[in-house]
Every structure is written in C-alpha cells, then in structure tokens.
C-alpha positions, 0 to 999 in steps of 0.5 A: 500500500502506498504511503499516500493512501487517499485521493488527495495524495495526503499521507495517512498512517496505515492502521495496525493489522491484526498481527501488530495488534496482537503483538502490541497486546501481548507486550503491553497488557498480557506480559506475564513475565514483566518485560514491558519496560525492556522493549518489544519482541519478547512474545513475538514467537507466540503471535502467529499461532494466536492470530490464526486462532483469532482468525479461525474464531476459536472459542474463548476456552480454547484461546484461554487454554492456549495462553495458559499453556504458554505461561505454564509450560513454555515459561514455567510459571504456574502462579497465574489464576485462570481468570488472567488467561480468560480475560486475556483471551477475551481481549484478544478475540475482540481484536479481530473486529477492530 
C-alpha cells in the first residue's frame, strides 16, 4: 500500500493489522513475565499461532487454554489464576473486529 493512501495524495498512517495488534497486546497488557519496560519482541514467537486462532474464531476456552499453556509450560510459571488467561483471551478475540 502506498504511503499516500487517499485521493488527495495526503499521507495517512496505515492502521495496525491484526498481527501488530496482537503483538502490541501481548507486550503491553498480557506480559506475564514483566518485560514491558525492556522493549518489544519478547512474545513475538507466540503471535502467529494466536492470530490464526483469532482468525479461525476459536472459542474463548480454547484461546484461554492456549495462553495458559504458554505461561505454564513454555515459561514455567504456574502462579497465574485462570481468570488472567480468560480475560486475556477475551481481549484478544475482540481484536479481530477492530
């Protein structure tokens, strides 16, 4: 897409795509290991799977289970309550419609 994306030829910033929105959410809101202050990219390896789940309209439970697996198995953290994963999944599924 051209940086001049309107008929008047004026520059308009492109809206964030779903990949960018998911990446930003994981970094700014989800952030179970608290790396928000240290820069971006820590959770980028999780973005593609989460985006595919959102596009495929998985259930809230399926996405919450996936997030819980990432935290407990991949990161080795077991102290997060179930509602943390459910609320995050709910927020992520809403990103599809933005």
